[in-house]
All heavy atoms as TSV, in Angstrom:
chain	resi	resn	atom	element	x	y	z
A	1	MET	N	N	96.061	105.589	85.995
A	1	MET	CA	C	96.142	106.937	86.497
A	1	MET	C	C	97.368	107.611	85.875
A	1	MET	O	O	98.447	107.059	85.890
A	1	MET	CB	C	96.249	106.887	88.020
A	1	MET	CG	C	96.386	108.244	88.643
A	1	MET	SD	S	96.290	108.177	90.433
A	1	MET	CE	C	94.527	108.153	90.623
A	2	LYS	N	N	97.185	108.795	85.331
A	2	LYS	CA	C	98.285	109.513	84.696
A	2	LYS	C	C	98.839	110.575	85.634
A	2	LYS	O	O	98.102	111.222	86.358
A	2	LYS	CB	C	97.818	110.196	83.410
A	2	LYS	CG	C	97.484	109.238	82.324
A	2	LYS	CD	C	97.151	109.994	81.067
A	2	LYS	CE	C	96.803	109.029	79.966
A	2	LYS	NZ	N	96.528	109.695	78.719
A	3	TYR	N	N	100.157	110.710	85.617
A	3	TYR	CA	C	100.825	111.768	86.368
A	3	TYR	C	C	101.550	112.640	85.374
A	3	TYR	O	O	102.251	112.145	84.507
A	3	TYR	CB	C	101.822	111.193	87.380
A	3	TYR	CG	C	101.124	110.609	88.572
A	3	TYR	CD1	C	100.705	109.299	88.573
A	3	TYR	CD2	C	100.852	111.399	89.673
A	3	TYR	CE1	C	100.037	108.773	89.663
A	3	TYR	CE2	C	100.198	110.882	90.763
A	3	TYR	CZ	C	99.789	109.574	90.754
A	3	TYR	OH	O	99.132	109.059	91.823
A	4	TYR	N	N	101.354	113.914	85.487
A	4	TYR	CA	C	102.023	114.851	84.607
A	4	TYR	C	C	103.102	115.566	85.393
A	4	TYR	O	O	102.852	116.078	86.472
A	4	TYR	CB	C	101.028	115.843	84.016
A	4	TYR	CG	C	100.016	115.149	83.136
A	4	TYR	CD1	C	98.786	114.756	83.626
A	4	TYR	CD2	C	100.334	114.853	81.820
A	4	TYR	CE1	C	97.876	114.096	82.822
A	4	TYR	CE2	C	99.432	114.199	81.010
A	4	TYR	CZ	C	98.205	113.823	81.513
A	4	TYR	OH	O	97.316	113.175	80.704
A	5	PHE	N	N	104.280	115.554	84.835
A	5	PHE	CA	C	105.418	116.190	85.480
A	5	PHE	C	C	105.523	117.610	84.964
A	5	PHE	O	O	105.589	117.841	83.776
A	5	PHE	CB	C	106.694	115.407	85.157
A	5	PHE	CG	C	107.902	115.979	85.825
A	5	PHE	CD1	C	108.184	115.673	87.134
A	5	PHE	CD2	C	108.747	116.828	85.148
A	5	PHE	CE1	C	109.287	116.203	87.767
A	5	PHE	CE2	C	109.859	117.360	85.764
A	5	PHE	CZ	C	110.119	117.040	87.075
A	6	LYS	N	N	105.522	118.567	85.865
A	6	LYS	CA	C	105.642	119.977	85.512
A	6	LYS	C	C	106.991	120.473	86.000
A	6	LYS	O	O	107.326	120.299	87.173
A	6	LYS	CB	C	104.520	120.772	86.160
A	6	LYS	CG	C	104.550	122.241	85.821
A	6	LYS	CD	C	103.423	122.982	86.511
A	6	LYS	CE	C	103.565	124.460	86.260
A	6	LYS	NZ	N	102.620	125.249	87.028
A	7	ILE	N	N	107.775	121.069	85.119
A	7	ILE	CA	C	109.070	121.611	85.520
A	7	ILE	C	C	108.821	122.798	86.450
A	7	ILE	O	O	108.173	123.761	86.075
A	7	ILE	CB	C	109.913	122.039	84.301
A	7	ILE	CG1	C	110.257	120.804	83.466
A	7	ILE	CG2	C	111.173	122.767	84.745
A	7	ILE	CD1	C	111.042	121.090	82.216
A	8	PRO	N	N	109.317	122.711	87.703
A	8	PRO	CA	C	109.043	123.755	88.691
A	8	PRO	C	C	110.016	124.920	88.616
A	8	PRO	O	O	111.038	124.854	87.964
A	8	PRO	CB	C	109.236	123.009	90.018
A	8	PRO	CG	C	110.279	121.997	89.695
A	8	PRO	CD	C	110.039	121.582	88.263
A	9	VAL	N	N	109.654	125.982	89.310
A	9	VAL	CA	C	110.539	127.130	89.467
A	9	VAL	C	C	111.323	126.913	90.764
A	9	VAL	O	O	110.914	126.154	91.626
A	9	VAL	CB	C	109.739	128.441	89.594
A	9	VAL	CG1	C	110.415	129.569	88.849
A	9	VAL	CG2	C	108.326	128.301	89.093
A	10	GLN	N	N	112.424	127.593	90.910
A	10	GLN	CA	C	113.268	127.425	92.095
A	10	GLN	C	C	112.513	127.769	93.371
A	10	GLN	O	O	111.718	128.699	93.406
A	10	GLN	CB	C	114.503	128.308	91.968
A	10	GLN	CG	C	115.535	128.032	93.024
A	10	GLN	CD	C	116.818	128.796	92.789
A	10	GLN	OE1	O	116.909	129.581	91.862
A	10	GLN	NE2	N	117.793	128.584	93.616
A	11	MET	N	N	112.773	127.017	94.452
A	11	MET	CA	C	112.126	127.254	95.736
A	11	MET	C	C	113.149	127.185	96.867
A	11	MET	O	O	114.279	126.768	96.646
A	11	MET	CB	C	111.036	126.214	95.960
A	11	MET	CG	C	111.575	124.809	96.078
A	11	MET	SD	S	110.315	123.664	96.562
A	11	MET	CE	C	110.269	122.653	95.109
A	12	ASN	N	N	112.748	127.574	98.071
A	12	ASN	CA	C	113.626	127.455	99.243
A	12	ASN	C	C	113.825	125.990	99.583
A	12	ASN	O	O	112.911	125.190	99.434
A	12	ASN	CB	C	113.013	128.174	100.439
A	12	ASN	CG	C	112.958	129.659	100.218
A	12	ASN	OD1	O	113.777	130.204	99.506
A	12	ASN	ND2	N	111.980	130.314	100.819
A	13	SER	N	N	115.007	125.655	100.079
A	13	SER	CA	C	115.273	124.242	100.377
A	13	SER	C	C	116.405	124.086	101.384
A	13	SER	O	O	117.050	125.050	101.774
A	13	SER	CB	C	115.626	123.503	99.093
A	13	SER	OG	O	116.809	124.046	98.538
A	14	ILE	N	N	116.630	122.843	101.800
A	14	ILE	CA	C	117.731	122.456	102.674
A	14	ILE	C	C	118.660	121.565	101.858
A	14	ILE	O	O	118.201	120.736	101.071
A	14	ILE	CB	C	117.211	121.683	103.898
A	14	ILE	CG1	C	116.315	122.585	104.741
A	14	ILE	CG2	C	118.364	121.132	104.719
A	14	ILE	CD1	C	115.619	121.859	105.867
A	15	ASN	N	N	119.973	121.717	102.045
A	15	ASN	CA	C	120.936	120.921	101.277
A	15	ASN	C	C	120.975	119.469	101.737
A	15	ASN	O	O	120.972	119.186	102.929
A	15	ASN	CB	C	122.345	121.510	101.410
A	15	ASN	CG	C	122.503	122.779	100.620
A	15	ASN	OD1	O	121.819	122.986	99.639
A	15	ASN	ND2	N	123.414	123.624	101.059
A	16	LYS	N	N	121.039	118.558	100.764
A	16	LYS	CA	C	121.269	117.133	100.985
A	16	LYS	C	C	122.244	116.694	99.909
A	16	LYS	O	O	122.141	117.110	98.760
A	16	LYS	CB	C	119.978	116.318	100.802
A	16	LYS	CG	C	119.072	116.319	101.974
A	16	LYS	CD	C	119.647	115.434	103.039
A	16	LYS	CE	C	118.653	115.160	104.130
A	16	LYS	NZ	N	119.226	114.486	105.251
A	17	THR	N	N	123.198	115.864	100.275
A	17	THR	CA	C	124.146	115.355	99.292
A	17	THR	C	C	123.644	114.015	98.787
A	17	THR	O	O	123.310	113.129	99.564
A	17	THR	CB	C	125.537	115.187	99.923
A	17	THR	OG1	O	125.953	116.460	100.415
A	17	THR	CG2	C	126.539	114.684	98.914
A	18	ILE	N	N	123.591	113.866	97.469
A	18	ILE	CA	C	123.108	112.639	96.856
A	18	ILE	C	C	123.913	112.381	95.588
A	18	ILE	O	O	124.291	113.321	94.887
A	18	ILE	CB	C	121.592	112.720	96.561
A	18	ILE	CG1	C	121.078	111.446	95.943
A	18	ILE	CG2	C	121.254	113.921	95.740
A	18	ILE	CD1	C	119.572	111.363	95.867
A	19	ARG	N	N	124.203	111.140	95.301
A	19	ARG	CA	C	124.967	110.784	94.103
A	19	ARG	C	C	124.012	110.307	93.021
A	19	ARG	O	O	123.087	109.549	93.289
A	19	ARG	CB	C	125.975	109.682	94.412
A	19	ARG	CG	C	127.047	110.137	95.368
A	19	ARG	CD	C	128.022	108.989	95.632
A	19	ARG	NE	N	128.987	109.360	96.617
A	19	ARG	CZ	C	130.181	109.871	96.341
A	19	ARG	NH1	N	130.546	110.057	95.084
A	19	ARG	NH2	N	131.013	110.185	97.307
A	20	PHE	N	N	124.273	110.765	91.796
A	20	PHE	CA	C	123.479	110.361	90.640
A	20	PHE	C	C	124.387	109.746	89.589
A	20	PHE	O	O	125.517	110.200	89.416
A	20	PHE	CB	C	122.800	111.578	89.987
A	20	PHE	CG	C	121.677	112.152	90.791
A	20	PHE	CD1	C	121.898	113.188	91.665
A	20	PHE	CD2	C	120.396	111.656	90.648
A	20	PHE	CE1	C	120.867	113.736	92.401
A	20	PHE	CE2	C	119.351	112.188	91.381
A	20	PHE	CZ	C	119.582	113.225	92.260
A	21	PRO	N	N	123.889	108.766	88.849
A	21	PRO	CA	C	124.655	108.278	87.700
A	21	PRO	C	C	124.825	109.418	86.687
A	21	PRO	O	O	123.943	110.271	86.549
A	21	PRO	CB	C	123.776	107.170	87.118
A	21	PRO	CG	C	122.849	106.785	88.231
A	21	PRO	CD	C	122.653	108.023	89.051
A	22	ILE	N	N	125.944	109.436	86.002
A	22	ILE	CA	C	126.240	110.517	85.057
A	22	ILE	C	C	125.153	110.665	84.008
A	22	ILE	O	O	124.745	111.780	83.673
A	22	ILE	CB	C	127.624	110.296	84.410
A	22	ILE	CG1	C	128.715	110.432	85.476
A	22	ILE	CG2	C	127.869	111.278	83.259
A	22	ILE	CD1	C	130.096	110.000	85.016
A	23	ASN	N	N	124.642	109.542	83.489
A	23	ASN	CA	C	123.616	109.634	82.446
A	23	ASN	C	C	122.328	110.271	82.959
A	23	ASN	O	O	121.635	110.967	82.217
A	23	ASN	CB	C	123.345	108.272	81.808
A	23	ASN	CG	C	122.754	107.275	82.776
A	23	ASN	OD1	O	123.164	107.183	83.931
A	23	ASN	ND2	N	121.800	106.495	82.305
A	24	VAL	N	N	122.000	110.072	84.241
A	24	VAL	CA	C	120.804	110.700	84.809
A	24	VAL	C	C	121.010	112.210	84.912
A	24	VAL	O	O	120.114	112.997	84.577
A	24	VAL	CB	C	120.456	110.090	86.191
A	24	VAL	CG1	C	119.331	110.859	86.862
A	24	VAL	CG2	C	120.112	108.620	86.047
A	25	ILE	N	N	122.188	112.620	85.344
A	25	ILE	CA	C	122.496	114.049	85.417
A	25	ILE	C	C	122.379	114.687	84.035
A	25	ILE	O	O	121.775	115.749	83.878
A	25	ILE	CB	C	123.901	114.280	86.007
A	25	ILE	CG1	C	123.908	113.896	87.488
A	25	ILE	CG2	C	124.346	115.733	85.830
A	25	ILE	CD1	C	125.269	113.918	88.132
A	26	GLU	N	N	122.937	114.040	83.037
A	26	GLU	CA	C	122.869	114.563	81.663
A	26	GLU	C	C	121.424	114.664	81.186
A	26	GLU	O	O	121.039	115.664	80.574
A	26	GLU	CB	C	123.681	113.682	80.721
A	26	GLU	CG	C	125.176	113.766	80.973
A	26	GLU	CD	C	125.978	112.716	80.226
A	26	GLU	OE1	O	125.380	111.728	79.708
A	26	GLU	OE2	O	127.218	112.865	80.163
A	27	ASP	N	N	120.616	113.639	81.477
A	27	ASP	CA	C	119.207	113.668	81.066
A	27	ASP	C	C	118.449	114.811	81.730
A	27	ASP	O	O	117.670	115.514	81.081
A	27	ASP	CB	C	118.522	112.340	81.389
A	27	ASP	CG	C	118.973	111.205	80.493
A	27	ASP	OD1	O	119.573	111.471	79.422
A	27	ASP	OD2	O	118.720	110.035	80.860
A	28	VAL	N	N	118.678	115.008	83.024
A	28	VAL	CA	C	118.002	116.096	83.734
A	28	VAL	C	C	118.458	117.445	83.183
A	28	VAL	O	O	117.634	118.319	82.886
A	28	VAL	CB	C	118.242	116.022	85.259
A	28	VAL	CG1	C	117.720	117.273	85.961
A	28	VAL	CG2	C	117.602	114.767	85.840
A	29	GLU	N	N	119.757	117.618	83.026
A	29	GLU	CA	C	120.274	118.894	82.514
A	29	GLU	C	C	119.728	119.193	81.123
A	29	GLU	O	O	119.397	120.342	80.816
A	29	GLU	CB	C	121.793	118.890	82.534
A	29	GLU	CG	C	122.343	118.994	83.955
A	29	GLU	CD	C	123.851	118.891	84.034
A	29	GLU	OE1	O	124.500	118.435	83.070
A	29	GLU	OE2	O	124.389	119.278	85.098
A	30	ASN	N	N	119.610	118.185	80.282
A	30	ASN	CA	C	119.027	118.389	78.949
A	30	ASN	C	C	117.548	118.744	79.043
A	30	ASN	O	O	117.041	119.540	78.253
A	30	ASN	CB	C	119.227	117.152	78.073
A	30	ASN	CG	C	120.651	117.010	77.617
A	30	ASN	OD1	O	121.373	117.989	77.450
A	30	ASN	ND2	N	121.086	115.774	77.418
A	31	SER	N	N	116.851	118.156	80.004
A	31	SER	CA	C	115.421	118.418	80.167
A	31	SER	C	C	115.128	119.831	80.648
A	31	SER	O	O	114.083	120.395	80.314
A	31	SER	CB	C	114.807	117.426	81.162
A	31	SER	OG	O	114.905	116.118	80.677
A	32	ILE	N	N	116.022	120.406	81.439
A	32	ILE	CA	C	115.762	121.743	81.997
A	32	ILE	C	C	116.434	122.855	81.197
A	32	ILE	O	O	116.243	124.028	81.500
A	32	ILE	CB	C	116.185	121.825	83.478
A	32	ILE	CG1	C	117.680	121.597	83.667
A	32	ILE	CG2	C	115.362	120.878	84.315
A	32	ILE	CD1	C	118.177	121.753	85.101
A	33	LYS	N	N	117.206	122.475	80.179
A	33	LYS	CA	C	117.889	123.472	79.359
A	33	LYS	C	C	116.872	124.464	78.779
A	33	LYS	O	O	115.841	124.074	78.250
A	33	LYS	CB	C	118.632	122.776	78.218
A	33	LYS	CG	C	119.666	123.635	77.531
A	33	LYS	CD	C	120.421	122.827	76.492
A	33	LYS	CE	C	121.246	121.771	77.213
A	33	LYS	NZ	N	122.035	120.941	76.292
A	34	GLY	N	N	117.138	125.743	78.932
A	34	GLY	CA	C	116.268	126.785	78.396
A	34	GLY	C	C	115.066	127.097	79.276
A	34	GLY	O	O	114.180	127.829	78.863
A	35	THR	N	N	115.023	126.519	80.469
A	35	THR	CA	C	113.913	126.804	81.392
A	35	THR	C	C	114.450	127.587	82.583
A	35	THR	O	O	115.654	127.763	82.730
A	35	THR	CB	C	113.267	125.500	81.918
A	35	THR	OG1	O	114.189	124.839	82.785
A	35	THR	CG2	C	112.872	124.571	80.777
A	36	ASN	N	N	113.550	127.987	83.455
A	36	ASN	CA	C	113.929	128.679	84.687
A	36	ASN	C	C	113.926	127.684	85.844
A	36	ASN	O	O	113.473	127.980	86.938
A	36	ASN	CB	C	112.958	129.834	84.962
A	36	ASN	CG	C	113.415	130.703	86.112
A	36	ASN	OD1	O	114.600	130.794	86.398
A	36	ASN	ND2	N	112.469	131.330	86.792
A	37	CYS	N	N	114.412	126.475	85.589
A	37	CYS	CA	C	114.381	125.395	86.570
A	37	CYS	C	C	115.796	124.965	86.906
A	37	CYS	O	O	116.628	124.809	86.026
A	37	CYS	CB	C	113.594	124.211	85.997
A	37	CYS	SG	S	113.466	122.815	87.101
A	38	THR	N	N	116.054	124.759	88.194
A	38	THR	CA	C	117.353	124.253	88.623
A	38	THR	C	C	117.321	122.721	88.648
A	38	THR	O	O	116.252	122.099	88.666
A	38	THR	CB	C	117.699	124.746	90.044
A	38	THR	OG1	O	116.740	124.211	90.959
A	38	THR	CG2	C	117.733	126.268	90.106
A	39	PHE	N	N	118.498	122.134	88.686
A	39	PHE	CA	C	118.615	120.685	88.797
A	39	PHE	C	C	117.879	120.203	90.047
A	39	PHE	O	O	117.097	119.255	89.998
A	39	PHE	CB	C	120.098	120.287	88.857
A	39	PHE	CG	C	120.325	118.806	88.905
A	39	PHE	CD1	C	120.478	118.091	87.738
A	39	PHE	CD2	C	120.387	118.144	90.117
A	39	PHE	CE1	C	120.683	116.714	87.779
A	39	PHE	CE2	C	120.606	116.781	90.174
A	39	PHE	CZ	C	120.751	116.068	88.996
A	40	SER	N	N	118.122	120.868	91.157
A	40	SER	CA	C	117.497	120.469	92.423
A	40	SER	C	C	115.982	120.552	92.368
A	40	SER	O	O	115.282	119.636	92.823
A	40	SER	CB	C	118.002	121.345	93.574
A	40	SER	OG	O	119.362	121.096	93.804
A	41	ALA	N	N	115.457	121.637	91.824
A	41	ALA	CA	C	114.006	121.792	91.736
A	41	ALA	C	C	113.388	120.699	90.873
A	41	ALA	O	O	112.322	120.165	91.197
A	41	ALA	CB	C	113.653	123.172	91.180
A	42	PHE	N	N	114.063	120.333	89.794
A	42	PHE	CA	C	113.581	119.258	88.922
A	42	PHE	C	C	113.534	117.937	89.681
A	42	PHE	O	O	112.531	117.215	89.653
A	42	PHE	CB	C	114.491	119.136	87.699
A	42	PHE	CG	C	114.026	118.129	86.693
A	42	PHE	CD1	C	113.283	118.524	85.591
A	42	PHE	CD2	C	114.342	116.788	86.835
A	42	PHE	CE1	C	112.860	117.594	84.654
A	42	PHE	CE2	C	113.925	115.847	85.902
A	42	PHE	CZ	C	113.181	116.255	84.806
A	43	VAL	N	N	114.614	117.620	90.388
A	43	VAL	CA	C	114.692	116.365	91.130
A	43	VAL	C	C	113.646	116.339	92.245
A	43	VAL	O	O	112.987	115.323	92.464
A	43	VAL	CB	C	116.113	116.140	91.684
A	43	VAL	CG1	C	116.156	114.952	92.628
A	43	VAL	CG2	C	117.097	115.945	90.544
A	44	ILE	N	N	113.458	117.438	92.938
A	44	ILE	CA	C	112.449	117.516	93.993
A	44	ILE	C	C	111.069	117.227	93.426
A	44	ILE	O	O	110.294	116.441	93.989
A	44	ILE	CB	C	112.479	118.888	94.698
A	44	ILE	CG1	C	113.754	119.007	95.522
A	44	ILE	CG2	C	111.236	119.096	95.570
A	44	ILE	CD1	C	114.069	120.426	95.969
A	45	GLU	N	N	110.744	117.830	92.305
A	45	GLU	CA	C	109.431	117.611	91.688
A	45	GLU	C	C	109.276	116.158	91.232
A	45	GLU	O	O	108.217	115.565	91.385
A	45	GLU	CB	C	109.226	118.564	90.515
A	45	GLU	CG	C	107.823	118.567	89.972
A	45	GLU	CD	C	106.768	119.052	90.957
A	45	GLU	OE1	O	107.104	119.820	91.884
A	45	GLU	OE2	O	105.593	118.653	90.802
A	46	ALA	N	N	110.342	115.572	90.709
A	46	ALA	CA	C	110.301	114.171	90.285
A	46	ALA	C	C	110.069	113.251	91.486
A	46	ALA	O	O	109.281	112.299	91.418
A	46	ALA	CB	C	111.601	113.802	89.566
A	47	VAL	N	N	110.741	113.535	92.590
A	47	VAL	CA	C	110.569	112.727	93.802
A	47	VAL	C	C	109.155	112.887	94.348
A	47	VAL	O	O	108.513	111.905	94.747
A	47	VAL	CB	C	111.627	113.088	94.870
A	47	VAL	CG1	C	111.320	112.425	96.196
A	47	VAL	CG2	C	113.015	112.715	94.380
A	48	LYS	N	N	108.635	114.113	94.356
A	48	LYS	CA	C	107.256	114.338	94.802
A	48	LYS	C	C	106.279	113.520	93.956
A	48	LYS	O	O	105.348	112.908	94.485
A	48	LYS	CB	C	106.878	115.817	94.703
A	48	LYS	CG	C	107.459	116.680	95.775
A	48	LYS	CD	C	106.980	118.115	95.538
A	48	LYS	CE	C	107.468	119.078	96.563
A	48	LYS	NZ	N	107.002	120.452	96.261
A	49	SER	N	N	106.478	113.517	92.644
A	49	SER	CA	C	105.597	112.757	91.754
A	49	SER	C	C	105.677	111.263	92.070
A	49	SER	O	O	104.650	110.578	92.105
A	49	SER	CB	C	105.988	112.984	90.292
A	49	SER	OG	O	105.732	114.300	89.904
A	50	ALA	N	N	106.878	110.769	92.309
A	50	ALA	CA	C	107.055	109.349	92.625
A	50	ALA	C	C	106.397	109.011	93.961
A	50	ALA	O	O	105.709	107.983	94.086
A	50	ALA	CB	C	108.540	109.001	92.653
A	51	VAL	N	N	106.562	109.852	94.971
A	51	VAL	CA	C	105.969	109.609	96.277
A	51	VAL	C	C	104.455	109.620	96.173
A	51	VAL	O	O	103.769	108.752	96.741
A	51	VAL	CB	C	106.483	110.639	97.316
A	51	VAL	CG1	C	105.670	110.577	98.611
A	51	VAL	CG2	C	107.961	110.433	97.591
A	52	ASN	N	N	103.894	110.576	95.462
A	52	ASN	CA	C	102.427	110.636	95.277
A	52	ASN	C	C	101.928	109.381	94.572
A	52	ASN	O	O	100.876	108.844	94.938
A	52	ASN	CB	C	102.019	111.886	94.502
A	52	ASN	CG	C	102.126	113.129	95.342
A	52	ASN	OD1	O	102.066	113.070	96.575
A	52	ASN	ND2	N	102.290	114.267	94.704
A	53	PHE	N	N	102.649	108.922	93.580
A	53	PHE	CA	C	102.273	107.702	92.865
A	53	PHE	C	C	102.250	106.509	93.815
A	53	PHE	O	O	101.315	105.717	93.814
A	53	PHE	CB	C	103.231	107.452	91.695
A	53	PHE	CG	C	102.918	106.198	90.944
A	53	PHE	CD1	C	101.905	106.174	90.012
A	53	PHE	CD2	C	103.651	105.045	91.178
A	53	PHE	CE1	C	101.607	105.012	89.320
A	53	PHE	CE2	C	103.357	103.864	90.495
A	53	PHE	CZ	C	102.340	103.854	89.558
A	54	ILE	N	N	103.279	106.389	94.636
A	54	ILE	CA	C	103.360	105.281	95.593
A	54	ILE	C	C	102.219	105.347	96.602
A	54	ILE	O	O	101.591	104.337	96.921
A	54	ILE	CB	C	104.733	105.282	96.312
A	54	ILE	CG1	C	105.832	104.898	95.310
A	54	ILE	CG2	C	104.720	104.359	97.518
A	54	ILE	CD1	C	107.245	105.136	95.819
A	55	LYS	N	N	101.937	106.549	97.104
A	55	LYS	CA	C	100.861	106.710	98.081
A	55	LYS	C	C	99.511	106.304	97.520
A	55	LYS	O	O	98.663	105.761	98.236
A	55	LYS	CB	C	100.779	108.164	98.557
A	55	LYS	CG	C	101.856	108.567	99.520
A	55	LYS	CD	C	101.672	110.025	99.920
A	55	LYS	CE	C	102.738	110.482	100.872
A	55	LYS	NZ	N	102.571	111.916	101.216
A	56	GLU	N	N	99.291	106.583	96.247
A	56	GLU	CA	C	97.980	106.337	95.635
A	56	GLU	C	C	97.844	104.935	95.072
A	56	GLU	O	O	96.764	104.565	94.611
A	56	GLU	CB	C	97.700	107.381	94.565
A	56	GLU	CG	C	97.534	108.778	95.157
A	56	GLU	CD	C	97.242	109.835	94.116
A	56	GLU	OE1	O	96.966	109.469	92.952
A	56	GLU	OE2	O	97.289	111.020	94.471
A	57	ASN	N	N	98.902	104.148	95.093
A	57	ASN	CA	C	98.830	102.802	94.520
A	57	ASN	C	C	99.146	101.743	95.515
A	57	ASN	O	O	99.636	101.575	96.404
A	57	ASN	CB	C	99.765	102.666	93.310
A	57	ASN	CG	C	99.244	103.459	92.140
A	57	ASN	OD1	O	98.213	103.127	91.615
A	57	ASN	ND2	N	99.942	104.514	91.761
């Protein structure tokens, strides 16, 4: 089963504090460079994709 990750647009949210390894932050920032996507929106979409994958497997 294939999952396609789509870079989302900013949405309403609640703040949560979470720590990321520096290299992960750099990878995400490079991935969203030149888009209308925030770091948080990218991470939210990635987590949603992971949760959906877990639910279906």
